[in-house]
ZAMARGU-4260 file (C-alpha; in steps of 0.2 Angstrom, whole numbers, plus 5000, padded with zeros to 4 digits):
<rodrens>
0) 4940/4961/5012 | 4957/4969/5011 | 4969/4977/5024 | 4981/4988/5014 | 4991/4998/5026
5) 5004/5009/5023 | 5017/5001/5036 | 5033/5015/5040 | 5047/5005/5047 | 5060/5012/5059
10) 5074/5011/5045 | 5064/5025/5036 | 5056/5012/5022 | 5039/5013/5018 | 5029/4997/5012
15) 5013/4997/5007 | 5006/4981/5006 | 4988/4969/5010 | 4991/4964/5028 | 4983/4947/5028
20) 4989/4941/5047 | 4994/4950/5064 | 5000/4937/5075 | 5010/4941/5091 | 5026/4948/5084
25) 5024/4949/5066 | 5014/4955/5054 | 5012/4946/5034 | 5010/4957/5022 | 5004/4951/5004
30) 5011/4960/4988 | 5021/4971/4996 | 5026/4988/4987 | 5037/5003/4988 | 5031/5019/4981
35) 5039/5032/4972 | 5032/5048/4968 | 5037/5058/4954 | 5030/5076/4948 | 5016/5077/4932
40) 5016/5088/4919 | 5004/5100/4927 | 5006/5110/4945 | 5004/5101/4961 | 5000/5084/4950
45) 5009/5071/4957 | 5012/5052/4948 | 5014/5035/4959 | 5025/5021/4952 | 5025/5004/4963
50) 5039/4994/4963 | 5041/4976/4974 | 5047/4977/4990 | 5057/4964/4986 | 5063/4965/4967
55) 5075/4950/4968 | 5064/4936/4977 | 5050/4927/4972 | 5039/4929/4987 | 5023/4936/4985
60) 5020/4940/5005 | 5034/4943/5017 | 5033/4945/5038 | 5037/4959/5047 | 5043/4959/5065
65) 5031/4971/5075 | 5047/4981/5084 | 5052/4985/5066 | 5036/4996/5063 | 5037/5013/5068
70) 5018/5017/5063 | 5006/5014/5050 | 4992/5021/5041 | 4979/5019/5029 | 4983/5028/5013
75) 4974/5041/5004 | 4961/5033/4992 | 4970/5036/4975 | 4985/5026/4981 | 4971/5013/4987
80) 4963/5013/4970 | 4981/5012/4958 | 4985/4997/4972 | 4970/4987/4969 | 4971/4991/4952
85) 4987/4982/4950 | 4987/4969/4963 | 4966/4968/4967 | 4953/4964/4955 | 4954/4978/4946
90) 4939/4986/4948 | 4941/5004/4955 | 4923/5007/4964 | 4917/5029/4962 | 4916/5036/4980
95) 4899/5034/4985 | 4890/5053/4987 | 4875/5051/4991 | 4864/5066/4980 | 4851/5076/4991
100) 4834/5082/4985
</rodrens>
């Protein structure tokens, strides 16, 4: 089970990634990316682009000092779906809505 979180650093940078290890002073984040939002062609539409957090590096994971993280949150479902399509199994599960008789 993945633990994909948006991590907002005290520098203002936001990193999205799969937190695979949470130790006393650090978080290990697998496949970290930065998000860039751009307007869509329809009013209110937004496109999400993901760029590697380490564009010149060869590592697929980073360690972040917890003191550098201002706050963290679980991203919205469309963001999680796009991240999982890119870095996960590629499958996007439909939302589980029960049909009531």
